[in-house]
LUMGU-682803 format. One line per field, with one value per residue (C-alpha): residue number from 0; residue in three letters; y, x, z. Coordinates in steps of 0.1 Angstrom, whole numbers. Layout:
% residues N
num: [NUM | ...] $
residuo: [ALA | ...] $
Y: [Y | ...] $
X: [X | ...] $
Z: [Z | ...] $
END
This chain:
% residues 194
num: [0 | 1 | 2 | 3 | 4 | 5 | 6 | 7 | 8 | 9 | 10 | 11 | 12 | 13 | 14 | 15 | 16 | 17 | 18 | 19 | 20 | 21 | 22 | 23 | 24 | 25 | 26 | 27 | 28 | 29 | 30 | 31 | 32 | 33 | 34 | 35 | 36 | 37 | 38 | 39 | 40 | 41 | 42 | 43 | 44 | 45 | 46 | 47 | 48 | 49 | 50 | 51 | 52 | 53 | 54 | 55 | 56 | 57 | 58 | 59 | 60 | 61 | 62 | 63 | 64 | 65 | 66 | 67 | 68 | 69 | 70 | 71 | 72 | 73 | 74 | 75 | 76 | 77 | 78 | 79 | 80 | 81 | 82 | 83 | 84 | 85 | 86 | 87 | 88 | 89 | 90 | 91 | 92 | 93 | 94 | 95 | 96 | 97 | 98 | 99 | 100 | 101 | 102 | 103 | 104 | 105 | 106 | 107 | 108 | 109 | 110 | 111 | 112 | 113 | 114 | 115 | 116 | 117 | 118 | 119 | 120 | 121 | 122 | 123 | 124 | 125 | 126 | 127 | 128 | 129 | 130 | 131 | 132 | 133 | 134 | 135 | 136 | 137 | 138 | 139 | 140 | 141 | 142 | 143 | 144 | 145 | 146 | 147 | 148 | 149 | 150 | 151 | 152 | 153 | 154 | 155 | 156 | 157 | 158 | 159 | 160 | 161 | 162 | 163 | 164 | 165 | 166 | 167 | 168 | 169 | 170 | 171 | 172 | 173 | 174 | 175 | 176 | 177 | 178 | 179 | 180 | 181 | 182 | 183 | 184 | 185 | 186 | 187 | 188 | 189 | 190 | 191 | 192 | 193] $
residuo: [MET | ARG | GLY | VAL | TRP | LYS | LEU | LEU | PHE | GLY | ARG | TYR | LEU | LEU | VAL | THR | ASN | THR | ILE | SER | SER | GLY | VAL | LEU | MET | LEU | ALA | GLY | ASP | VAL | ALA | ALA | GLN | GLU | ILE | GLU | ARG | ARG | GLN | GLU | LYS | THR | THR | SER | ALA | SER | GLU | GLY | LEU | GLU | ARG | GLN | ARG | ALA | LEU | ASN | MET | THR | LEU | VAL | GLY | LEU | SER | GLN | GLY | PRO | LEU | HIS | HIS | TYR | LEU | TYR | LYS | TRP | MET | ASP | ALA | TYR | LEU | PRO | GLY | ALA | THR | VAL | ARG | THR | VAL | LEU | LYS | LYS | ILE | ALA | ILE | ASP | GLN | LEU | VAL | ILE | SER | PRO | ILE | PHE | ILE | VAL | THR | TYR | LEU | TYR | SER | ALA | GLY | LEU | LEU | GLU | GLY | ALA | SER | VAL | ARG | ASP | CYS | ASN | ALA | GLU | LEU | ARG | TYR | LYS | TYR | TRP | THR | ILE | TYR | THR | ALA | ASP | TRP | LEU | VAL | TRP | PRO | PRO | THR | GLN | PHE | ILE | ASN | PHE | TYR | LEU | LEU | SER | PRO | LYS | TYR | ARG | VAL | LEU | TYR | ILE | ASN | ALA | ILE | THR | MET | LEU | TYR | ASN | VAL | PHE | LEU | CYS | TYR | ILE | LYS | HIS | ASN | ASP | ASP | PHE | ILE | SER | GLU | ILE | THR | GLN | LYS | MET | LYS | SER | ILE | LYS | GLN | GLU] $
Y: [-197 | -218 | -209 | -171 | -179 | -198 | -166 | -146 | -162 | -179 | -164 | -129 | -129 | -95 | -79 | -95 | -80 | -48 | -43 | -54 | -29 | 1 | -9 | -15 | 13 | 34 | 13 | 22 | 60 | 61 | 49 | 74 | 103 | 88 | 89 | 127 | 134 | 122 | 139 | 171 | 171 | 195 | 216 | 196 | 165 | 171 | 181 | 143 | 123 | 139 | 125 | 137 | 124 | 94 | 95 | 99 | 71 | 47 | 55 | 52 | 16 | 5 | 12 | -7 | -38 | -49 | -41 | -61 | -91 | -91 | -88 | -120 | -137 | -127 | -141 | -170 | -185 | -169 | -185 | -214 | -231 | -225 | -236 | -217 | -201 | -194 | -174 | -155 | -146 | -134 | -116 | -98 | -91 | -75 | -55 | -46 | -37 | -33 | -15 | 16 | 15 | 16 | 38 | 62 | 56 | 62 | 92 | 106 | 95 | 105 | 142 | 148 | 134 | 158 | 187 | 188 | 195 | 174 | 194 | 191 | 149 | 155 | 172 | 150 | 120 | 129 | 141 | 110 | 80 | 67 | 62 | 48 | 22 | 16 | 10 | -14 | -41 | -41 | -52 | -66 | -93 | -116 | -107 | -121 | -149 | -162 | -150 | -173 | -201 | -206 | -197 | -209 | -181 | -172 | -159 | -136 | -108 | -107 | -117 | -86 | -63 | -77 | -69 | -42 | -22 | -17 | -3 | 16 | 34 | 40 | 52 | 78 | 91 | 96 | 111 | 136 | 141 | 161 | 165 | 129 | 127 | 159 | 141 | 108 | 128 | 144 | 112 | 92 | 124 | 124 | 88 | 96 | 120 | 95] $
X: [147 | 122 | 107 | 104 | 91 | 61 | 55 | 59 | 36 | 13 | 3 | 13 | 2 | -16 | 11 | 36 | 17 | 9 | 45 | 57 | 33 | 47 | 78 | 75 | 54 | 83 | 109 | 91 | 85 | 128 | 130 | 104 | 122 | 160 | 142 | 129 | 161 | 178 | 158 | 157 | 117 | 117 | 141 | 136 | 142 | 176 | 178 | 174 | 150 | 125 | 114 | 78 | 70 | 87 | 67 | 36 | 46 | 50 | 17 | -2 | 12 | 10 | -31 | -33 | -16 | -46 | -68 | -50 | -50 | -87 | -95 | -75 | -88 | -123 | -120 | -99 | -134 | -159 | -140 | -123 | -99 | -75 | -99 | -91 | -121 | -121 | -90 | -107 | -130 | -111 | -89 | -127 | -131 | -100 | -97 | -133 | -141 | -113 | -85 | -106 | -116 | -78 | -66 | -92 | -79 | -43 | -48 | -70 | -47 | -14 | -29 | -43 | -9 | 8 | -26 | -41 | -78 | -101 | -112 | -74 | -77 | -109 | -90 | -60 | -83 | -101 | -68 | -48 | -75 | -73 | -38 | -37 | -64 | -51 | -17 | -37 | -45 | -17 | 2 | -25 | -46 | -7 | 5 | -27 | -32 | 1 | -8 | -42 | -32 | 0 | 12 | -2 | -26 | -8 | 22 | -1 | 5 | 41 | 40 | 18 | 37 | 67 | 55 | 37 | 72 | 77 | 41 | 48 | 76 | 53 | 24 | 49 | 61 | 24 | 15 | 41 | 45 | 20 | 36 | 40 | 6 | 5 | 29 | 13 | -22 | 0 | 15 | -17 | -31 | -2 | -4 | -41 | -32 | -13] $
Z: [164 | 157 | 192 | 180 | 147 | 162 | 187 | 161 | 132 | 161 | 192 | 180 | 147 | 150 | 166 | 134 | 109 | 129 | 135 | 99 | 82 | 97 | 89 | 52 | 50 | 63 | 41 | 12 | 22 | 28 | -4 | -23 | -5 | -18 | -54 | -46 | -35 | -65 | -90 | -67 | -71 | -41 | -21 | 10 | -10 | -19 | 20 | 33 | 47 | 60 | 91 | 97 | 65 | 73 | 108 | 88 | 63 | 94 | 115 | 83 | 79 | 112 | 111 | 81 | 93 | 115 | 86 | 66 | 95 | 102 | 66 | 54 | 85 | 76 | 37 | 50 | 68 | 47 | 13 | 26 | 3 | -24 | -54 | -84 | -80 | -44 | -51 | -79 | -59 | -32 | -60 | -71 | -36 | -26 | -61 | -58 | -27 | -3 | -25 | -33 | 5 | 10 | -14 | 2 | 37 | 27 | 13 | 38 | 70 | 50 | 45 | 74 | 91 | 75 | 79 | 51 | 56 | 45 | 10 | 6 | 9 | -11 | -37 | -37 | -39 | -69 | -88 | -77 | -71 | -107 | -110 | -78 | -87 | -121 | -109 | -81 | -111 | -124 | -92 | -69 | -89 | -100 | -63 | -48 | -70 | -54 | -19 | -23 | -38 | -25 | 6 | 40 | 61 | 87 | 60 | 43 | 59 | 57 | 25 | 12 | 37 | 16 | -20 | -5 | 11 | -31 | -42 | -13 | -32 | -56 | -36 | -17 | -42 | -56 | -23 | -26 | -63 | -80 | -112 | -116 | -123 | -148 | -167 | -167 | -182 | -209 | -224 | -221 | -242 | -266 | -273 | -279 | -307 | -324] $
END
């Protein structure tokens, strides 16, 4: 078992990171679909698992695995060490540069895989970007602090994938439920009026 662990987090780290990204994106989408089914938001959600949607989300996850793998390698080379100052710089890069890129690539790759046009993806990006980016600020800075400050670099993508699986429930839900954004917008307006 120890030998397998060494291979997975040594020689085959890129493969491990890629497959875990795909599997955990799939798990997040399956959980989001279950939430939708229970809420009976759509007729297709009440019929069971949307296999094509789940496959599309898996492909999106598989495409993000290598990106995360090389991004963390680059970050560790560019900003070596785990001092608080270095960790805060890595978090700033993650939130101000990487996060916006991943939101855009997520919405476009998922949308295009589902047959949406670029125009549809543009509209969805304008509609959902700030909700997702706001949630990113709530989730990722503390998550990344633990990641960069406490964890060995070889476990970074796996750790992020585990947190991402939970976050993917939110992402997949937002991606496939336009009513959610409308509800949030209405609640924010009512709070401002009080």
